[in-house]
N, C-alpha and C positions, 0 to 999 in steps of 0.2 A: 614399663618401656615408654620412654619419652622420645618423641620424634620432633625434629625441628627442620623445616625446609628453609635452606638458605637460597635466596633467589639467584638464579643464574643471569637474569636480565635486570635492567634498571626498573625499580618500582616507580621512581620519579625521575624522568629524564632531566638531569642537571649536570653542569660541568663541575670539574674539581674545585674551581675557584669558589663556587657557591657553597660547596661542602666545607671548604676551609673557612670561609667567612662565618658560617653558622657555628662551626665547632669552636673557633677562637672567640667568637662573640659570646658563646655560652659560658666559656671559662672566665670571661671578664667579670661575670656576675655570680659564678658558682665555683665552689672550691674544687670539685672534680666531676668527671663523668665516670660513674661506677662501672659501666659495661658498654662496650661498643655495640653490642646487639640491641640493647635497650635504646641507645641513642639513635640507631638506624631506624628502629621501628617507630619511635616517637616523631621523627622528622621525615618519615617516609622516604628514606634514602636506601639505596642498594648497599648492603653491608660490605660487599667486596670493594666497593668504591670508597667507603669510609675507611676500611682497613688500609687501602692504598694511600689515602690522604694522611692517615696517622703515621704511616711509615715515612712519608716524606717530611712531615713536621718533626718527627723524631730525629731525622738526619740533620735538620737545621736547628735542633734543640729548642724549638718553640714550645714543645711539650715533653712531658715524661710519662711513661706508661709501663704497665706490666703485661707480659705475654699471657694470653689466655687461650687454652686449647680445651675443647669439649667434644664429646662423642655423641653422635646422633644416629638415629635409625632411619634408613631410607629404603625404598623398594628397589629390588633388582629388576632387570628387564622382564623376567617372568612374573614377578609380583605386579609390575605395572600393567602387564597384559591381563592378569586376573582382575585387577581393579577396574579395568576398562570393559572387558568382555564378560566378566563373571567367572566364578570358579568352574572347573571342568565338569564337576558333578551336576551343577545347576544347568549348565549348557546342555548336558546330556538329558537331564530331566525335561527341559523345555522342548527337546527334539523328539521326545516320545509323545505320540498322539494322546489326547485327553480320553478318547474312547478306543477300545481295541488294543492292538499291539503292533510292534514293528520288529523285524528280524535284526539280529546283531549286524549282519552284513549290510543291510540297508541303513542301519543307524550309523555305522562307520562311514558309509558313503555320504550320508546326509551331513554329518559334522565335518568331514574332510580332515584338514590339518588340526582342527580344534578337538578331535577325538583323542582321549587319553584312556589307556587300558584301566588305570587305577580308578577312573571316575565311576565305573560300574560298581566297584567294591565300596566306594564311599556312599553311592546312592542306595545300594542294598543295605549297608550298615545303618543308614539313616531311615530305612524303611520307606523310601520314596518310590522304589520300583521293585518289581520282581521279575526273575528270569526263569522261564520254563521252556525247555526244548528250543533253546536259542531264540526265543521270542521275548521281547521286553515290553512290559506294560506298567502303567502307573498304579500306585497304591493310594496316592493322595493327589489332590488337584492343585494345591499351592504349596510352595516351599519358600523358605527364607534363606537368602545367600549371606550367611553370617561372615564367611571369609572375605567376600567383597567389601562388606561394610567395615570390617576391621582394617583392611588394606587402604580403603579410602580415608579412614581416620589418620593413618600414618602419613598418607600423602598430604593431608591437610595440616599436619603438624600437631595433631591432638594426642593426648596421653591415653595409653591403654591400661586397663586393669590387668591383674595377674592372670585371671582366667582367659582373657583375650590373648595374652602373650603365649600361654600354654597351648591354646587352640591352634595358633599359627605354627608353633614349633613342632606340634605333633604331625604336621604335614610331611615332615622329613624332606622338604623341598626348600631350596634357597630363595625364599620369597622376599627376604629382607637382608640387609647387610649394614654393618656399622661403618660410619664415616667420621673422620676427625675434621673439625673446623677450627680455624685460627681466628682469633680476635684479640682485643686488648681490654684490660680492666685498669681501674685506678688512674685514669687519664687526668693529669694535672698540668699546671703551668710549668714550663721549663725555664732555665736560666736566661734564655733569649726571647721569652714570651713577649708578644705584642698583639693588640687586638686585630691588627691587619698584617698580613704577610708581606714582607719586603721581597723585592726581586734581587736575591743575592747572586753574585757571579760565582760560577763553579769552575771556570777555566781561565787560565792565564794566557791571554792573547796579546798580540802586539798593540792592538787598540786599547785593551784594558790597562796595559802598562802605562800608556801615555796619560790616562786619566784615573790612575789608581787611587788618588786621594779622594775622588768623588764616589768611588765604589765601595761596596761592602761585600767581602768575600765569605763564602761558606768555609767553616773551619775544616781543616784536613786532619784526619786521624792517621798520623804517621806510624802508629803502632798496629794498625789493622793488618791482618795476615792476608796475603794474596791467595788466589785460587790454587789449590794443590795441583801440581802438574800431573797429568795423566801419564801412566807408565805401564809397561807390560807386567804380567805376573806369571809365575811358574805354576803349572799344574802340579799337584802333589806327587803324582806318579813320575813326572819328569824330574822333579827335584830329588826324589829318592834314587832315581836312575843315575843322576849326575853324581850322587854321593857314592854309589857302588862303583861307578866308573873311576872316580878319583882313587878309591881304595886299590883297585886293580893296577892303575898306573903307578901309584906309589910303591907297589910290590914288584914293579918291573915288567908288567904284562903289556903285550901289544893287542890292539883291538882288531878282530877279524872283520872282513867285509860281510855284511848281513843283508844285502839288498836283494837277495833272491827269495822273494816270498813264495814263488812257484819253484818246486824242485821235482826232479824225476824220482820215481820210486827207487831207482838204483842208488842214488846218493842218500835218500832219506831212510831207506830200509836195507837194501841188499849190501851196500858197502859196509854197513854196521853189523853184518852177520846176523841180521834179523830174518828168519825164515819167511818164505812167501805165503805160507798158510797161517802166519801169526795173526791173532784177532785184531791187532792194531791196523792191519791193512783192509779191514772190512769198511764198507761205506758208512756204517753206523759210527765209526770212530774217526774216519779220515775223509776230508773233502777232496774228491777227484775232479779234475777239470774236464769239461766237454770240448773246449776248443782253446788252445791246441791240446788234444787228449794225450799225445805222446811226445817224447823228447826227440830232438833231431839227431844229436850226436852224443856218443859216449866213447871213452877211451877203450878201444876194442881189446887190446892186450890185457888191460886191467880187468875188464868185464869177464874175460875168459878165466882169469885166476880166481875171481870171486865166485863164478859159477862152479868151478872145480871144488873149492873149499866148502861150498854149500852142499854139493852132491855127495862128495866122497871124503871130505875133510882134508887134513894136513896139519903140519906143525904141532903134532901131538893130539889132534882132534879127529874124530871119525865123521864129523859133519852131521848133516840132518838126514842123509839117505833118502832123497826125493829127487824128482825130475825138475830141475830149475828151469823156469820159462823166461825167455828174453822179453816176451810181450808184457809180462807183469812188471819187469824192471823198467820198461819204457814208459809206463803210465805216469802222467804228470799229476802232482798233488800240491795242495797248499801245505807247506812244510809243517810237520807235526812237532818238531823240536829243532833247536838250533844246533843239535849234534850233527845234523846234515851239513852245516857249515864246517864243523870240526873235521868231518870226514874228507871234505874237499881240501882243507888246509893241510892235513896230514899227508894226503896224496901228493900235494905240491912239494912238501918238504922232502918226500921220498925220492923225487925226481932229481934232486941236487945232492952234492956232497953233504953228509949229515952235519947239522949244527943244532945244538939245544935251542928250544923255543918255549916261550910262555905266552899263551894266547887267552883272550877272553872275548865274549860277545854278549850283548844285551839287545834283544829285539823281539818282535812279535812272532808267535806261532799260532797254529789254527787246529782245532780239534772239534769234531762233530759232537759236542757235549750238550746235554740238556741244561739250559740256563737257569740258575737259581742264585741264592744269595752268596754262594761260595764258588760258583763255576761260571765261566763264560766260554763261548766258542772261539774267542780271540783273546789272547793274553800274552804276557811277556815271559821269556825264559832267560835267566842269567846263567852263563856257563863259563867255567875256567878250566884250562888244561895246561899241563907241563909235559913236554916231550924231552927226554934225556936218557942217558945211559945209566943202568944200574938202579933205577928207581924201585922202591919197595912200598908195601902198604904203610910202613912206618913213616915214609916221606909224605904220603897222602894225608895221614892223620896230623902230622906236624904242620903242613901247609894250611889245613883246614882250621886248626886251632889259631894260627896267626891271622888268617882271613877273618874268622868270626870274632876274634878279640877286637879287631878294628871296628867291628859293628857294635861293640859293647856287649857281646855274648861270650861269656867265659865258661859256663857250665855246659859241657858237651858230652854226649855219649854216642857210641856207634853201634848199630845193630845190623847183623848180616841181612842181605837182601839179594834179589835176583834181577839182573838185566841181561838181555840177549847179547849185548856187546861189551860188558865188563865182567871180569872175574879176577879177584873177589869183588863183591859189590857191598856197599854199606849205606844204610839210611843214617842221616845225621839228625840226632835228637838234641834238643835244648830244654833246660828246665825253665818253665814259665812261672815266674815268681808270683804273678797275679792269680793264676789258676792253681798253682801248687802241684803241677803235673809236668811230665816230660812230653814234649810235642815234637813232631817231625818238622824239620825246617829245610831239608834238602836231601839230595841223593848223590852218591859218589861211587867211584870204583877205579879199577885199572883196566884199560882197554885190552880185549882178548887178543892173543896172537892170531886167531882166525881173521881178525879185522886188520891188524897192523902188517902182517907179513905179506899178504897179497899186494899191498901198496908198494912194497919194496923197501920198507924200513929195516935196518940191520937187526939181527936177532938179539943183540944185547941192548936194544933201545926199548924203553917202556914209556907208556903214556898214562899219567894219572889225571883224573878229571872229576869235576863235581858240578852240580847245577841246583838252582832253586828258582822260585818264582819271584817276580817283582811286586805283584799285587799284594801278596800276603804280608810282607813286612811293611808296605805302605799303609795297609789297613790298620795294622797294629800301631804304627807310629802316629797316625792321625785319628785313631779311635773310631774307625769306620767299620760297621758290622755287616755291610752289604756291598759286595764287589761291584754291583751295578751302579753304585753312587760314584765310582771313579771314572765312568765313561758316559758320554752322551748327555741328554737333557737333564739328567738327575744330578749332575755335578753341582755341588754347593759353590756358587760363585763367590760368596763371602769368604769361604775357606781359601779359595785361590787368591783373593785379594789380600788376605792376611799374610801371604808369602810373596812379597814383591821381589823383582829382580834387583840385585845390588848394582848400584852405579859406583864404579871405582874412579876417583878423580886422579888426574895426572898433573 
């Protein structure tokens, strides 16, 4: 481990012109300067100042040089503290009286902020102290602070042997860090070399034009690229969301308004023929609001029809045979699915003379989930529905094949499933070429008559619908294996910058 300390302040307070004079004068009698570090040390110059001068002389082509980058080892803030105050175990040892003992409580109070729990372990391991009945006493009278000595060597720019490096690394503490430094090597005369630097003009002013024959101008590099313009970038989740939206629009779907993050339990559960004792209504699965805890208004005539179908059935159903409670329906929740939006839209359709509709929505939903690499308490749901006369399960399968084919997914299978508000219901399975297995990619079904008829939709009208998450396909497309990397401080900003917003010229 070789450490080199590059000075942050001037070693020898000189101005740039003096450095230029010495450097150009050196090249007048020497073929090259092998290394800017060596040149700085020999002439007692600040290396950062020498680098700045070399960059200026390169721009005017007085010299030619090769870039030089090297890695050095420096102390972290904690390493600097240990180098100044000593290692925690030695500080602890010195706080223990030479004769007798001291309690752990008093020892911690005596050391204050300098006390570290692990220091006792190191001191016991080195057989410096012993602990009995929470009393600490010395086993030796003098100790050597090897860690402090090694850290001071790094601070002074000295080289450490392999055993010293190992000793520091065993601490499992970030006492040192690598840092890259920039300099130059092979510094030679350039095409415009001169023993003394001339004052070249860098701007074309009115005064300079008048005396241009007397002046010498710095060469302009007309091939130099300008600073890349800063521009916005799409977050991967938003980019995939836009692609899904484009597919729906291309298939003739209209987007539903999804600005109601807060929904009443009526629209979120009851209108979807989901019983009030269903586990999804438990606080372990759903976020209930404290204020406002209940909704203000509901369509009373529709509420009565929903209550009736829950309690005693209708439209070929016997219902759930329980006492439906209005206070449960009034409770406000953070919507658990965007199907709550679908229930509102279908109710609005039923209030007018019927006309076929194709709707979609993509927005956030909330569930009281335990957060892990595949689950979040807040995520996106993609939903599509078609409302028309005479729709069958065959129509649903056909639409799903067209929809997923536009996503590049052609191998589909459908598996029977259960949902409170769809019958029949199907899980959508796709063959994963990489894994060599069939995986679930969505859910679908035909909305039940117990949900549609209380709304007032005609008996010959059916609704087919399907839904999937936004996060899962995004993770697959971008090779992300942890859903938490899509949100918050763990988002890879470089990944976002590799997906810039397109600028279309007109």
